[in-house]
Backbone as JSON, one array per atom type, in Angstrom:
{
  "sequence": "METTNTPLPLAGRRALVTGGSRGIGRTVALALAAAGADVAITFSRNTVAAATTVDDITKLGRVGRSYQGSVAIVADVHWQVEAAVRDLGGLDLVVSNAGMSGSGDPVVETDPGELERMLRVHAFGPHHVAQAALPHLRRNDRSDLVFVSSIATDTYPANRAPHSMGKAAVEALARTVAKEERSRGVHVNVVAPGLVATEMGLDFARLSDMDLREREERSPFRHMCTPEEIAEGVLFLVTASYVNDVRLVVDGGTF",
  "N": [[23.84, -76.47, -74.29], [23.61, -74.3, -77.02], [21.81, -71.36, -76.99], [19.4, -69.19, -78.57], [18.03, -65.94, -78.57], [15.44, -65.5, -79.9], [13.29, -63.17, -81.21], [9.84, -62.6, -80.56], [7.29, -63.22, -82.83], [5.04, -61.28, -83.04], [5.97, -59.26, -81.32], [5.78, -56.14, -79.64], [3.53, -55.37, -80.87], [0.11, -54.13, -81.0], [-3.17, -55.36, -80.3], [-6.61, -55.82, -81.03], [-9.3, -57.8, -80.31], [-12.45, -58.51, -81.34], [-15.33, -59.85, -79.85], [-14.06, -61.54, -77.94], [-14.06, -62.97, -75.59], [-14.64, -65.74, -75.42], [-14.7, -68.91, -77.01], [-13.72, -69.04, -80.48], [-12.67, -66.31, -80.52], [-11.46, -65.92, -77.97], [-9.53, -67.81, -78.14], [-7.81, -66.93, -80.24], [-7.15, -64.53, -79.35], [-5.4, -65.31, -77.06], [-3.49, -66.6, -78.46], [-2.27, -64.57, -80.08], [-1.26, -63.13, -78.01], [0.5, -64.88, -76.96], [2.31, -64.83, -78.96], [3.5, -62.45, -78.72], [2.15, -60.02, -78.68], [0.36, -57.32, -77.23], [-3.02, -57.38, -75.91], [-6.22, -56.34, -76.36], [-9.71, -57.11, -75.67], [-13.11, -57.31, -76.84], [-16.44, -57.75, -75.56], [-19.83, -58.93, -75.15], [-21.6, -59.88, -73.07], [-20.64, -61.78, -71.04], [-19.11, -61.17, -68.4], [-17.37, -62.74, -66.56], [-16.21, -64.64, -68.19], [-14.69, -62.84, -69.83], [-13.07, -61.67, -68.03], [-11.47, -63.73, -67.3], [-10.13, -64.39, -69.72], [-8.61, -61.96, -69.95], [-6.96, -62.16, -67.71], [-5.59, -64.57, -68.34], [-4.25, -63.59, -70.51], [-2.39, -61.63, -69.42], [-0.89, -63.41, -67.84], [0.75, -64.4, -69.56], [2.59, -62.41, -69.8], [1.76, -60.16, -71.18], [0.16, -56.99, -71.94], [-3.36, -56.9, -71.12], [-6.69, -56.18, -71.73], [-10.23, -55.6, -71.34], [-13.2, -54.7, -72.79], [-16.68, -54.06, -72.45], [-19.58, -54.27, -74.51], [-21.6, -53.81, -77.52], [-20.89, -54.93, -80.91], [-22.75, -54.26, -82.66], [-23.66, -51.67, -82.2], [-22.87, -48.47, -82.88], [-21.7, -46.44, -81.26], [-20.62, -48.02, -79.15], [-18.68, -49.4, -80.37], [-16.81, -47.48, -81.26], [-15.99, -46.25, -78.8], [-14.77, -48.5, -77.51], [-12.7, -49.01, -79.43], [-11.17, -46.67, -79.12], [-10.48, -46.73, -76.42], [-9.0, -48.96, -76.42], [-6.75, -48.1, -77.95], [-5.8, -46.09, -76.26], [-5.13, -47.48, -73.93], [-3.36, -49.56, -74.83], [-1.39, -48.15, -76.06], [-1.63, -47.58, -78.67], [-2.71, -49.1, -81.82], [-2.42, -51.76, -84.0], [-3.4, -54.08, -85.02], [-6.25, -55.8, -85.69], [-8.71, -58.03, -85.16], [-11.78, -58.78, -86.36], [-14.19, -60.6, -85.02], [-16.47, -60.93, -83.52], [-19.68, -62.5, -83.06], [-22.84, -64.35, -83.53], [-25.17, -67.03, -83.02], [-27.8, -68.21, -84.87], [-31.43, -69.13, -84.98], [-31.86, -71.28, -86.63], [-34.0, -71.56, -88.35], [-36.02, -72.0, -91.29], [-36.28, -69.86, -94.14], [-38.92, -69.03, -94.61], [-39.95, -69.12, -92.06], [-38.42, -67.45, -90.6], [-37.96, -65.11, -88.07], [-38.43, -61.56, -88.53], [-37.17, -59.9, -86.67], [-34.97, -61.47, -85.73], [-33.42, -61.66, -88.08], [-32.75, -59.15, -88.57], [-31.09, -58.64, -86.13], [-29.08, -60.49, -86.62], [-27.82, -59.55, -88.99], [-27.13, -57.03, -88.08], [-25.08, -57.69, -86.32], [-23.34, -59.41, -87.68], [-22.9, -58.05, -90.14], [-23.21, -55.21, -90.28], [-21.69, -54.8, -87.84], [-18.99, -55.54, -88.24], [-18.42, -53.53, -90.12], [-18.67, -51.22, -88.68], [-16.49, -51.7, -86.97], [-14.16, -51.69, -88.69], [-14.39, -49.05, -89.65], [-14.08, -47.45, -87.31], [-11.46, -48.33, -86.44], [-9.61, -48.09, -88.71], [-8.51, -45.43, -88.98], [-6.33, -45.43, -87.0], [-5.06, -47.69, -87.5], [-3.77, -46.91, -89.92], [-1.68, -45.33, -89.1], [0.56, -46.85, -88.8], [3.61, -48.46, -90.1], [3.03, -51.16, -90.82], [0.0, -52.78, -90.57], [-2.7, -54.95, -89.58], [-5.97, -56.19, -90.48], [-8.14, -58.46, -89.79], [-11.03, -60.41, -90.86], [-13.35, -62.58, -89.43], [-15.06, -65.13, -91.01], [-16.88, -67.52, -92.65], [-17.4, -70.92, -93.85], [-19.87, -70.83, -94.76], [-20.3, -69.17, -96.89], [-19.52, -70.54, -99.04], [-21.06, -72.84, -99.01], [-23.62, -72.28, -98.41], [-25.88, -73.31, -96.34], [-29.06, -74.98, -95.88], [-31.69, -73.33, -93.95], [-30.08, -71.39, -92.55], [-30.09, -68.65, -93.47], [-29.92, -65.96, -92.47], [-27.52, -65.92, -91.11], [-25.7, -66.78, -93.2], [-26.14, -64.56, -95.07], [-25.24, -62.4, -93.52], [-22.32, -63.2, -93.39], [-21.69, -63.2, -96.01], [-21.82, -60.51, -96.53], [-19.8, -59.53, -94.82], [-17.52, -60.56, -96.04], [-17.65, -59.18, -98.53], [-17.13, -56.66, -97.54], [-14.56, -56.85, -96.61], [-13.03, -57.59, -98.96], [-13.38, -54.98, -100.2], [-12.25, -53.18, -98.5], [-9.57, -54.04, -98.37], [-8.53, -53.31, -100.85], [-8.92, -50.56, -100.71], [-7.15, -49.84, -98.68], [-4.55, -50.84, -99.05], [-2.43, -49.15, -99.98], [-1.84, -47.84, -97.76], [-0.51, -49.44, -96.1], [-1.98, -51.4, -94.72], [-2.91, -54.58, -94.25], [-5.47, -56.58, -95.23], [-7.5, -59.28, -94.52], [-9.33, -62.54, -94.69], [-10.46, -65.13, -92.63], [-11.97, -68.12, -92.96], [-13.73, -70.33, -91.41], [-14.66, -73.81, -91.11], [-16.95, -76.08, -89.65], [-16.57, -75.62, -86.11], [-15.31, -76.73, -83.0], [-16.51, -75.27, -80.69], [-18.68, -73.7, -78.29], [-20.72, -72.18, -79.77], [-20.35, -73.52, -82.24], [-21.28, -76.08, -81.66], [-23.75, -75.62, -80.85], [-24.89, -74.89, -83.36], [-24.53, -77.28, -84.58], [-26.27, -78.93, -83.19], [-28.72, -77.76, -83.8], [-28.95, -78.36, -86.4], [-29.34, -81.07, -86.25], [-27.15, -82.65, -86.27], [-25.08, -85.58, -86.33], [-22.65, -85.67, -84.11], [-20.47, -87.46, -83.76], [-20.38, -88.97, -86.1], [-19.81, -86.97, -87.81], [-17.18, -86.26, -86.9], [-15.76, -88.57, -87.67], [-15.89, -88.61, -90.39], [-14.57, -86.45, -90.96], [-11.66, -84.73, -92.42], [-9.24, -85.13, -91.02], [-10.17, -86.66, -89.0], [-11.21, -85.27, -86.79], [-13.13, -82.6, -85.47], [-12.66, -79.19, -86.45], [-10.53, -77.26, -84.44], [-10.59, -74.23, -82.16], [-7.92, -73.45, -81.85], [-6.84, -74.19, -84.28], [-7.96, -72.3, -86.03], [-6.83, -70.1, -84.9], [-4.16, -70.42, -85.66], [-4.42, -70.0, -88.41], [-5.13, -67.17, -88.35], [-2.74, -66.3, -87.23], [-0.86, -66.76, -89.25], [-1.75, -65.01, -91.36], [-1.34, -62.52, -90.18], [1.29, -62.3, -89.92], [2.6, -62.86, -92.32], [4.3, -61.47, -95.06], [3.59, -60.44, -97.48], [0.87, -60.89, -98.2], [-2.47, -60.09, -98.88], [-5.83, -59.34, -99.26], [-6.95, -61.89, -99.08], [-8.86, -64.99, -98.77], [-8.85, -67.32, -96.48], [-9.51, -70.39, -96.1], [-10.33, -72.52, -93.56], [-10.89, -75.62, -92.98], [-10.01, -78.13, -93.16], [-10.05, -79.14, -95.64], [-12.63, -80.11, -96.21], [-14.69, -79.22, -98.03]],
  "CA": [[23.34, -76.27, -75.6], [23.6, -72.79, -77.28], [20.42, -70.82, -77.21], [19.23, -67.78, -79.29], [16.97, -64.99, -78.16], [14.72, -65.23, -81.21], [12.19, -62.28, -81.0], [8.54, -63.27, -80.86], [6.76, -62.62, -84.19], [4.29, -60.11, -82.79], [6.5, -58.35, -80.16], [5.57, -54.77, -79.89], [2.32, -55.1, -81.64], [-1.09, -53.94, -80.16], [-4.19, -56.04, -80.95], [-7.96, -55.81, -80.5], [-10.14, -58.83, -80.83], [-13.8, -58.42, -80.98], [-15.89, -61.19, -79.32], [-12.64, -62.2, -77.45], [-14.07, -63.68, -74.31], [-14.93, -67.11, -75.49], [-14.55, -69.5, -78.35], [-12.51, -68.57, -81.42], [-12.14, -65.02, -80.13], [-10.58, -66.07, -76.86], [-8.2, -68.61, -78.58], [-7.19, -66.0, -81.0], [-6.59, -63.54, -78.32], [-4.36, -65.77, -76.43], [-2.46, -66.9, -79.55], [-1.79, -63.33, -80.35], [-0.41, -62.65, -76.75], [1.74, -65.87, -76.91], [3.31, -64.55, -80.02], [4.17, -61.21, -78.28], [1.13, -58.84, -78.76], [-0.59, -56.85, -76.01], [-4.23, -57.66, -76.58], [-7.51, -56.06, -75.82], [-10.82, -57.95, -76.22], [-14.45, -56.79, -76.49], [-17.49, -58.74, -75.15], [-21.07, -58.39, -74.97], [-22.29, -60.26, -71.8], [-20.09, -62.64, -70.0], [-17.98, -60.64, -67.76], [-16.4, -63.73, -65.9], [-15.23, -65.09, -69.21], [-13.85, -61.76, -70.33], [-12.04, -61.38, -67.03], [-10.61, -65.02, -67.28], [-9.24, -64.2, -70.8], [-7.62, -60.95, -69.73], [-6.11, -62.8, -66.75], [-4.67, -65.39, -69.08], [-3.17, -62.81, -71.38], [-1.44, -61.07, -68.52], [-0.06, -64.55, -67.23], [1.65, -64.65, -70.71], [3.43, -61.38, -69.71], [1.34, -58.99, -71.96], [-0.93, -56.19, -71.37], [-4.6, -57.43, -71.4], [-7.7, -55.35, -71.28], [-11.46, -55.88, -71.88], [-14.45, -53.57, -72.84], [-18.13, -54.57, -72.68], [-20.44, -53.55, -75.43], [-22.03, -54.6, -78.71], [-20.43, -54.4, -82.25], [-23.94, -53.73, -83.48], [-23.86, -50.24, -81.7], [-21.76, -47.71, -83.38], [-21.09, -45.69, -80.27], [-19.88, -48.8, -78.34], [-17.47, -49.85, -81.16], [-15.9, -46.31, -81.24], [-15.23, -46.03, -77.47], [-13.89, -49.55, -77.26], [-11.39, -48.83, -80.21], [-10.47, -45.48, -78.49], [-10.08, -47.25, -75.08], [-7.84, -49.84, -76.72], [-5.66, -47.36, -78.5], [-5.32, -45.45, -75.07], [-4.48, -48.54, -73.0], [-2.26, -50.26, -75.32], [-0.42, -47.18, -76.61], [-1.67, -47.68, -80.22], [-3.36, -50.21, -82.4], [-1.96, -52.1, -85.36], [-3.82, -55.36, -85.53], [-7.62, -56.05, -85.3], [-9.46, -59.2, -85.54], [-13.28, -58.79, -86.24], [-14.56, -61.93, -84.87], [-17.87, -61.21, -82.68], [-20.78, -63.18, -83.79], [-23.84, -64.8, -82.73], [-25.94, -68.05, -83.59], [-29.3, -68.01, -85.05], [-32.37, -70.09, -84.54], [-31.85, -72.33, -87.59], [-35.29, -71.56, -89.08], [-36.05, -71.81, -92.87], [-36.64, -68.55, -94.64], [-40.44, -68.83, -94.4], [-40.29, -69.01, -90.74], [-37.59, -66.68, -89.82], [-38.59, -63.81, -87.46], [-37.8, -60.41, -88.95], [-36.18, -59.34, -85.68], [-33.8, -62.09, -85.72], [-32.82, -61.29, -89.39], [-32.17, -57.77, -88.17], [-30.06, -58.8, -85.19], [-28.03, -61.15, -87.14], [-27.15, -58.58, -89.85], [-26.48, -55.95, -87.29], [-23.84, -58.32, -85.67], [-22.44, -59.97, -88.78], [-22.61, -57.31, -91.39], [-22.98, -53.88, -89.8], [-20.75, -54.73, -86.74], [-17.61, -55.43, -88.8], [-18.14, -52.22, -90.82], [-18.33, -50.33, -87.44], [-15.15, -51.99, -86.39], [-13.28, -51.15, -89.6], [-14.43, -47.54, -89.78], [-13.43, -47.0, -86.09], [-10.08, -48.84, -86.41], [-8.77, -47.78, -89.73], [-7.57, -44.27, -88.77], [-5.36, -45.79, -86.17], [-4.25, -48.75, -88.22], [-3.04, -46.19, -91.0], [-0.58, -44.84, -88.55], [1.78, -47.82, -88.65], [4.11, -48.96, -91.33], [2.26, -52.41, -91.17], [-1.11, -53.08, -89.8], [-3.49, -55.98, -90.14], [-7.44, -56.16, -90.23], [-8.67, -59.8, -90.16], [-12.39, -60.62, -90.58], [-13.54, -64.0, -89.32], [-16.21, -65.44, -91.78], [-17.47, -68.84, -92.58], [-17.38, -71.66, -95.25], [-21.23, -70.8, -95.29], [-20.47, -68.5, -98.21], [-19.26, -71.5, -100.01], [-22.06, -73.92, -99.04], [-25.03, -71.75, -98.12], [-26.65, -74.42, -95.99], [-30.48, -74.51, -95.61], [-31.99, -72.84, -92.61], [-29.1, -70.48, -92.0], [-30.08, -67.6, -94.31], [-29.42, -64.61, -91.83], [-26.04, -66.22, -90.87], [-24.92, -66.83, -94.42], [-26.27, -63.21, -95.49], [-24.18, -61.63, -92.78], [-20.97, -63.57, -93.71], [-21.43, -62.82, -97.49], [-21.59, -59.11, -96.44], [-18.43, -59.2, -94.27], [-16.49, -60.89, -97.13], [-17.55, -58.17, -99.53], [-16.51, -55.61, -96.87], [-13.11, -57.16, -96.59], [-12.38, -57.39, -100.27], [-13.32, -53.73, -100.64], [-11.31, -52.49, -97.63], [-8.24, -54.48, -98.72], [-8.09, -52.49, -101.93], [-8.8, -49.12, -100.22], [-6.13, -49.51, -97.54], [-3.32, -51.47, -99.21], [-1.43, -48.21, -100.11], [-1.49, -47.19, -96.41], [0.27, -50.56, -95.23], [-2.9, -52.29, -93.97], [-3.18, -55.84, -94.78], [-6.86, -57.1, -94.82], [-7.72, -60.69, -95.06], [-10.5, -63.12, -94.13], [-10.38, -66.54, -92.19], [-13.28, -68.7, -93.16], [-13.72, -71.64, -90.8], [-15.85, -74.76, -91.2], [-17.58, -76.1, -88.18], [-15.52, -75.36, -85.05], [-15.7, -77.15, -81.78], [-16.87, -74.26, -79.74], [-20.04, -73.6, -77.84], [-21.45, -71.76, -80.84], [-20.38, -74.45, -83.26], [-21.91, -77.22, -81.2], [-25.19, -75.07, -80.92], [-25.15, -75.12, -84.73], [-24.71, -78.83, -84.8], [-27.58, -79.39, -82.45], [-29.8, -77.12, -84.52], [-28.87, -79.0, -87.65], [-29.52, -82.45, -86.01], [-25.99, -83.38, -86.83], [-24.41, -86.57, -85.59], [-21.13, -85.19, -84.16], [-19.4, -88.71, -83.88], [-20.22, -89.36, -87.53], [-19.04, -85.81, -88.44], [-15.71, -86.4, -86.75], [-15.32, -89.78, -88.42], [-15.78, -88.26, -91.89], [-13.66, -85.22, -91.13], [-10.46, -84.95, -93.16], [-8.2, -85.51, -90.06], [-10.73, -87.29, -87.95], [-11.69, -84.41, -85.68], [-13.73, -81.26, -85.82], [-11.68, -78.21, -86.27], [-10.46, -76.69, -83.1], [-10.19, -72.91, -82.14], [-6.49, -73.38, -82.05], [-6.5, -74.22, -85.68], [-8.4, -71.2, -86.63], [-5.82, -69.17, -84.5], [-3.06, -70.81, -86.44], [-4.6, -69.29, -89.63], [-4.93, -65.8, -88.12], [-1.37, -65.73, -87.06], [-0.19, -66.78, -90.51], [-2.11, -63.69, -92.07], [-0.78, -61.31, -89.66], [2.77, -62.35, -90.03], [2.97, -63.02, -93.77], [4.7, -60.04, -95.42], [3.04, -60.07, -98.97], [-0.51, -61.38, -98.28], [-3.49, -59.2, -98.73], [-7.09, -59.6, -99.87], [-6.95, -63.27, -99.23], [-9.82, -65.62, -97.9], [-8.13, -68.52, -95.94], [-10.38, -71.44, -95.65], [-9.83, -73.48, -92.53], [-11.85, -76.61, -92.77], [-9.42, -79.44, -93.35], [-10.34, -79.7, -97.01], [-13.81, -80.73, -96.27], [-15.6, -78.82, -99.17]],
  "C": [[23.35, -74.9, -75.85], [22.09, -72.4, -77.51], [20.34, -69.49, -77.72], [17.94, -67.1, -78.66], [16.19, -64.66, -79.39], [13.34, -64.4, -80.89], [10.87, -63.0, -81.38], [8.01, -62.45, -82.09], [5.81, -61.42, -83.99], [4.77, -59.22, -81.69], [6.37, -57.02, -80.54], [4.28, -54.38, -80.37], [1.15, -55.03, -80.67], [-2.32, -54.43, -80.86], [-5.45, -55.82, -80.17], [-8.68, -57.0, -81.21], [-11.64, -58.73, -80.35], [-14.51, -59.69, -80.77], [-14.84, -61.98, -78.8], [-12.76, -62.9, -76.11], [-14.17, -65.23, -74.28], [-14.67, -67.74, -76.98], [-13.35, -69.12, -79.11], [-11.81, -67.34, -81.02], [-11.09, -65.21, -79.03], [-9.22, -66.8, -77.27], [-7.3, -67.73, -79.35], [-6.39, -64.91, -80.08], [-5.34, -64.02, -77.69], [-3.24, -66.15, -77.29], [-1.62, -65.64, -79.79], [-0.75, -62.91, -79.15], [0.68, -63.53, -76.7], [2.76, -65.55, -77.91], [3.81, -63.04, -79.87], [3.37, -59.99, -78.3], [0.52, -58.72, -77.49], [-1.98, -56.91, -76.82], [-5.45, -57.19, -75.78], [-8.71, -56.79, -76.48], [-12.12, -57.05, -75.97], [-15.34, -58.18, -76.3], [-18.76, -58.08, -74.96], [-21.72, -58.66, -73.59], [-21.5, -60.92, -70.75], [-18.88, -62.15, -69.46], [-16.95, -61.53, -67.02], [-15.63, -64.3, -66.96], [-14.25, -64.1, -69.66], [-12.6, -61.6, -69.35], [-10.98, -62.58, -66.97], [-9.61, -64.82, -68.42], [-8.18, -63.24, -70.56], [-6.62, -61.46, -68.77], [-5.02, -63.62, -67.45], [-3.64, -64.72, -70.01], [-2.05, -62.19, -70.56], [-0.46, -62.13, -67.98], [1.02, -64.8, -68.47], [2.66, -63.4, -70.76], [3.1, -60.03, -70.67], [0.36, -58.19, -71.3], [-2.27, -56.72, -71.99], [-5.54, -56.47, -70.95], [-9.03, -55.86, -71.99], [-12.57, -54.78, -71.88], [-15.65, -54.3, -73.32], [-18.9, -53.62, -73.66], [-20.89, -54.44, -76.69], [-21.48, -53.93, -80.09], [-21.59, -53.96, -83.05], [-24.2, -52.25, -83.17], [-22.76, -49.53, -81.97], [-20.95, -46.99, -82.25], [-20.22, -46.7, -79.34], [-18.61, -49.23, -79.03], [-16.39, -48.64, -81.1], [-15.24, -46.23, -79.86], [-14.34, -47.26, -77.13], [-12.59, -49.44, -78.06], [-10.46, -47.63, -79.5], [-9.77, -45.98, -77.2], [-8.82, -48.07, -75.37], [-6.55, -49.09, -77.13], [-5.08, -46.61, -77.04], [-4.58, -46.46, -74.2], [-3.55, -49.32, -73.48], [-1.21, -49.38, -75.92], [-0.56, -47.09, -78.15], [-2.58, -48.78, -80.56], [-2.89, -50.41, -83.84], [-2.39, -53.58, -85.97], [-5.34, -55.5, -84.86], [-8.13, -57.29, -85.91], [-10.93, -59.11, -85.27], [-13.84, -60.09, -86.17], [-16.05, -62.08, -84.22], [-18.92, -61.68, -83.76], [-21.72, -63.83, -82.96], [-24.55, -65.98, -83.46], [-27.35, -67.72, -83.78], [-30.09, -69.19, -84.53], [-32.28, -71.31, -85.48], [-33.19, -72.58, -88.25], [-35.03, -71.43, -90.63], [-36.56, -70.35, -93.01], [-37.97, -68.09, -94.27], [-40.8, -68.59, -93.03], [-39.41, -68.11, -89.93], [-38.16, -65.35, -89.38], [-37.66, -62.68, -87.95], [-36.73, -59.83, -87.86], [-35.06, -60.07, -85.61], [-32.9, -61.77, -86.89], [-32.07, -59.96, -89.11], [-31.05, -57.85, -87.33], [-28.82, -59.52, -85.84], [-27.1, -60.22, -88.07], [-26.55, -57.47, -89.2], [-25.08, -56.37, -86.77], [-22.88, -58.58, -86.75], [-22.15, -59.15, -89.87], [-22.27, -55.9, -90.97], [-21.81, -53.79, -88.78], [-19.28, -54.71, -87.37], [-17.28, -54.14, -89.52], [-17.89, -51.23, -89.77], [-16.95, -50.38, -87.01], [-14.0, -51.51, -87.29], [-13.2, -49.74, -89.63], [-13.78, -46.99, -88.54], [-11.91, -47.29, -86.0], [-9.14, -48.29, -87.48], [-7.84, -46.56, -89.53], [-6.38, -44.44, -87.88], [-4.48, -46.86, -86.81], [-3.45, -48.02, -89.33], [-1.87, -45.57, -90.49], [0.82, -45.65, -88.58], [2.32, -48.1, -90.03], [3.34, -50.34, -91.77], [1.23, -52.55, -90.09], [-1.88, -54.2, -90.39], [-5.0, -55.8, -89.62], [-7.75, -57.71, -90.65], [-10.09, -59.94, -89.81], [-12.64, -62.26, -90.43], [-15.01, -64.15, -90.06], [-16.63, -66.85, -91.59], [-17.4, -69.54, -93.93], [-18.89, -71.63, -95.64], [-21.32, -70.15, -96.54], [-19.96, -69.35, -99.22], [-20.46, -72.51, -100.21], [-23.37, -73.55, -98.97], [-26.0, -72.75, -97.64], [-28.22, -73.94, -95.66], [-30.69, -74.2, -94.03], [-30.99, -72.02, -91.76], [-29.08, -69.16, -92.94], [-29.46, -66.25, -93.65], [-27.96, -64.83, -91.45], [-25.24, -66.0, -92.12], [-25.02, -65.24, -95.13], [-25.32, -62.31, -94.88], [-22.75, -61.85, -93.2], [-20.67, -63.23, -95.05], [-21.0, -61.31, -97.45], [-20.17, -58.83, -95.97], [-17.32, -59.58, -95.18], [-16.5, -59.73, -98.29], [-16.93, -56.92, -98.85], [-15.0, -55.7, -97.03], [-12.42, -57.01, -97.87], [-12.33, -55.81, -100.57], [-12.33, -52.97, -99.73], [-9.84, -52.81, -98.02], [-7.66, -53.58, -99.94], [-8.04, -50.98, -101.61], [-7.62, -48.86, -99.62], [-4.69, -50.14, -97.87], [-2.14, -50.47, -99.42], [-0.97, -47.57, -98.85], [-0.79, -48.32, -95.6], [-0.63, -51.45, -94.51], [-3.21, -53.44, -94.71], [-4.62, -56.29, -94.31], [-7.25, -58.37, -95.39], [-8.89, -61.33, -94.21], [-10.02, -64.59, -93.76], [-11.77, -67.09, -92.3], [-13.3, -70.26, -92.48], [-14.89, -72.43, -91.15], [-16.4, -74.89, -89.76], [-16.46, -76.35, -87.16], [-16.05, -76.02, -83.81], [-15.66, -76.18, -80.64], [-18.28, -74.37, -79.3], [-21.06, -73.23, -79.02], [-21.46, -72.79, -81.95], [-21.21, -75.67, -82.91], [-23.5, -76.89, -81.23], [-25.61, -75.34, -82.36], [-25.45, -76.59, -85.12], [-25.9, -79.39, -84.36], [-28.71, -78.99, -83.3], [-30.01, -77.93, -85.88], [-29.11, -80.52, -87.48], [-28.27, -83.2, -86.56], [-25.46, -84.41, -85.89], [-22.98, -86.14, -85.34], [-20.09, -86.32, -84.14], [-19.23, -88.98, -85.33], [-19.54, -88.22, -88.2], [-17.58, -85.89, -88.18], [-15.15, -87.6, -87.46], [-15.1, -89.44, -89.8], [-14.98, -86.95, -91.96], [-12.35, -85.6, -91.75], [-9.38, -85.67, -92.26], [-8.91, -86.12, -88.88], [-10.97, -86.6, -86.7], [-12.29, -83.16, -86.14], [-12.68, -80.29, -85.64], [-11.71, -77.55, -85.0], [-10.3, -75.12, -83.13], [-8.82, -72.62, -82.39], [-6.15, -73.43, -83.52], [-6.91, -73.06, -86.5], [-7.3, -70.09, -86.18], [-4.62, -69.17, -85.25], [-3.14, -69.94, -87.79], [-4.49, -67.72, -89.53], [-3.55, -65.55, -87.98], [-0.6, -65.81, -88.36], [-0.45, -65.52, -91.24], [-1.49, -62.6, -91.48], [0.71, -61.25, -89.42], [3.35, -62.42, -91.33], [3.22, -61.63, -94.37], [4.1, -59.62, -96.67], [1.64, -60.75, -99.18], [-1.43, -60.39, -97.89], [-4.61, -59.58, -99.56], [-7.16, -61.16, -100.23], [-8.07, -63.79, -98.29], [-9.23, -66.93, -97.77], [-9.23, -69.43, -95.34], [-9.79, -72.45, -94.62], [-10.8, -74.47, -92.24], [-11.26, -78.07, -93.04], [-9.7, -79.9, -94.76], [-11.64, -80.36, -97.14], [-14.75, -80.44, -97.45], [-14.66, -78.34, -100.2]]
}
């Protein structure tokens, strides 16, 4: 049988995924590597998970790196971006994914400290990432910046105000940056998942007293969304040639 050496769609590209040691971030990082990109990840605490992700990236024949720090801290973000540029030889693809789960309290019971922490990670953090990465992204003919948001900005569920506020902010950021940077070849888009079968997603389900078996049965395709299905959305956005300022909902058509 005749074979062809079709180039991988992301061959030669250099990617940074924030919150890339576990869950959606890890799966996106591995998908980018499988598509040909060298990939650096950031993480906040779990050094073992980060090392495992980097090892899995290198097993795919790509350069893999990890950097510990918080997206909520400006200095951390800037050194992480500079380290990725140094170690990968440049940067032309960034997935802003880092997040955290909240307590699930109603507004009247929400601790002010939690509100501040959630907004620092979900709203300020992506701004820090964009600000640090854009000078490097602008150097390429084609670059991509993808923000991971949530269908919370469609549904605004009860007891999730800090999370929803942060995701609304990141979508406002994405829409703004998409207009500012399109003349420089930077594609800026949003992926908005529904409930995803990750540790964080299952934590949310428990806080919401959700019956997961019932949820799966009434899901459009009879299963909760997987991290791999989110990664498919990211891969579409970073390879589509004429897509910019788009919010891609990945929830199976639930809402």
